[in-house]
N, C-alpha and C positions, 0 to 999 in steps of 0.2 A: 413470635411467629404468627403471621396473619392467618386468621381462620378461613379466609377465602382461598387460600393456597392449598394445593394438593401435593402432599409429600408421602412418597412411598415409605412404608415402615422399615425397610431395610436401608434407606438413605441415612447418612450421618451428617447432621447439620450442627455446627458449633453454636451454642446458645447465644453468642455475641454477634453472629452473622446477621446482616440486616436484610430482610425480605420485604418486598413490595407486596401489593395485592395481586391476586390471581397468578401467583408463581407456582409452576409445576416442576417438581423435582422427582425424577424417576428412580427406579430401583438401583441400589448399590452406588449411588452417587455420593460424593463427599464435598461438603462446603466448609471452608476454613473460617477461622475467627475473624479475619479482617475483610471478609467478602461482602459486597453489597449487590443484591439482585433486585433490579427495579421492576416495575409492574409488568406483569405478563411474560416474564422470562420463563423459557422452558428448557430444563436439562433433562434430556430424554431418558437416559439410563447410563450407569457406569461413567459418569462424568466427574472429573476431578478439578476443583476450582480452589486455589489457595492463594496466599499472599494478599497484599493490599490490592484487591481486584474489584472493580466495578463493572457490571454488565448492564447495558442500557435496555430500556423497555422493549418488549416483544422480540428480543433476540432469542433464537432457538439454537440450541447446542446438541449435537448428535452424539452417540455413544463413543466412549474411548478417547475423549478429548481431554487435553490437560492444559489448564489456563492459569496463569499467575505463579508458576514455579520460578525458581531462581534462574538467572541468565546463565548461559553457557560461556562465561567469561571468566578467565582465571584471575582477573583483577577484582572480581566481586568479593567483597568481605562481609556480606550480610547486612549492609546498610539498608535502611528503609527505602523502598521504591515501590512504584505502582504500575498497574496495568489498567487502562481505562478503555473499555469497549463500548461503543456507541449503540444506538437503537436499531431495531429491525434488521439485524444481521442474521445470516444463516451460516453457521459453523459446522462443517460436516465432520465425519469421523476421522479420528487420529490427528486432528489439528493440534499444534502446540504454539502457545503464545507466552512469552516470558515477560516478567517485570523489568523495569529499567535498571540503570546503574548510576552511581554518583557521577561518573565521568560523562554521562550523556544527558544529564538533567533529571534523571531519576524516574522518567515516565515513558512507558510504551503506550502509544495512543492509536486506537483503531476507530475509524469514523462510523457513519450510519449507512445502512442499506447496502452492506457489502455481502459478497458470496465468497466464502473461503472453503474450497473443495477439499476432498480427502487428502490428508497428509501435509497440508500446507504448514510451513513454519514461519512464525514471526518473531524475530529475535529482539533482544533488549534495545530499548531507546528508539525503536522505529516509530514513525509517524505516518499513518495511513489515512487518506482522505475519505470521502463519501462515495458510494456507489462503485467501489472497487471490486474487481473480480479476480481472484487468484485461483487458477486451475490446479488440478491434482498434482500434489508434491512440489508445487512452486515454493521457492525458499528465499527469505530475506535474511541477510546477515544484519549485524547491529548497525544502528543509526542510519537506516535507510529511510528516506522520505518518499512517499508515493502520493501523487495528486489525484483529485477527484476523477472518477470515471476511467481510470487506468485499468488495463487488462493484462495480466501477466500469465503467460501460457504454461501449459504443464511442464514439470520438470525443469523450469527455468531457475536459475540461481543468480541472485543479485548481491554483488560485493558490498562490504560495509561502506558506509557514508555515501553511497550512490544516491543521486537524486533522480526520480522518475517524474516527469512532468504530467500535468492532467491531460486525460484523453490519450496518453501514450499506449502503445501496443507492444508487448514483448513476446516475440514468437517462442513457441514450445522449444525446450531443450537449449535455450540460449544461456550462455554465461555472460552476465552483464557487468563489466568492470568500470564503465564510464557513465556519466550522466546522460539522461535521455531527455531531449527537448519536449516540451508540451506538443501534443499531437504527432510526435515521431513514432515511427515504426522500426523496430530493431529485431535482428535475427542473427543467428550464427553461433557456432561453438564458442567463439569469443565475439560477442555480439558487435555488429556494425550497424550504422544507420542505414536502413534500406528504403527510406522514403517517409511520406506522411501516412498517418493512420486514417486513410480516406473513409474506411468503413465507420470508424468512430466519429469522424467529422459529420458524416451523413446521418448516422443514428442520432447524433447530438443536436440535430436540427439546424446546423450552421447553413447559411445561404450559399448558393452557388457562387455568388460574388466573393464571399469571404474565403471560400475554398480556392477560388481561382487566385485571389491575392496571396493565400498561404503558399500556394505552389510557386508563385512568382518570387515570394520571400525566400522560400527554401532554395530555389535555383540561385538566387543572388548571393545567399549566405554560403552555400556549399560548392557551387560550381560557377561562380561569377569571376569576373576578371579583376576585382578590387584588390588592392595591395593590403598587406598586414595580416595580423593574426585573426582568427574567428572572432575573438572578443573585441578587437579593434574595428572589425567590419560591422559588428552589431552596434557598437558605440556610434560609429559614423552614421549608420542607417537610422538610429534613433534620433540623432540630432539633425539630419538632413531632410527628413520628411515626417509627415503626420500619418500615423498608423491607427487603425481602430484597436480596441482593447484586446482583441484575440491575437493580433500580430504582436502587439506591445508585450503580451505575456511571453511570447517566445524570445523576443529580444532581451527582455528583463531577466529571463532565466539564463540566458548565455552570459549577460553582463555581470551577473551575481557571482560573488566568490564561492568557491567550492573546494572540498578536499580531493575531489576526483576530476579528471578531464572530461571532455565531452565525447560521446559516441558520434562519429562522423562516418560518411560514406566511405567505401572502399575506393581506392584511387582508380581502380581499373573498371569501375562501373559508373560512368558519368551521368547515366540517365535514370537513376534510381528514384528520382522525385515522383515518379508515377506509381510506385508500389503502393499496394492497398494494405 
């Protein structure tokens, strides 16, 4: 145990746990045998960290959070699996994050600079990028991937194996059963694509020209006259013209194989590309 760290006398730290420098562990927290806390990690109080769990530097964890516990998966039989949380995250009260399973590669991975608000759940084998925000009680089922800078609204629930592209926006209380394109904005009791995440594009510093091209691409993909499936249209557009990297991300996301279909606009709302 590093002498620069601050450990409350009521905290229970397994002797084999690995602690970096300037770690702070508050009252009544429990840190298990296979846990690694990197430099500057703060567990405020009443935090439970178990399993093969690593928490990156300068991450702060608020009270009554449970990290690294077994997955809520009946197929799990106790096999070794891990939870890897990156640096500079804020993990608020009552957040739960589970380790992975053999069937999903054995790793649940959370990136850097994220904000996980009260009651968020990250299930087994999820892969979350950097600068992600999950609002209160947002829930990810197993094997969900979330791209950088995505925002998941309060009480939203994401089905297992769904892919959420970077800079996507998930509206509050949405049930997301299908993949969400990068920069897409989805909402609804059973979420449909409602347009581009224009707020995210502007905050991300993307140029007006890029945003204009994105809107044209959206219209061509979802409201255009071209024949064939969405995947075939994306394939044709990739081959027929040169796009910059941002637009190519969307086309590649659509063309990539997935266990879920894509979120698309409601058929009776043809002008949804202007949604923010």
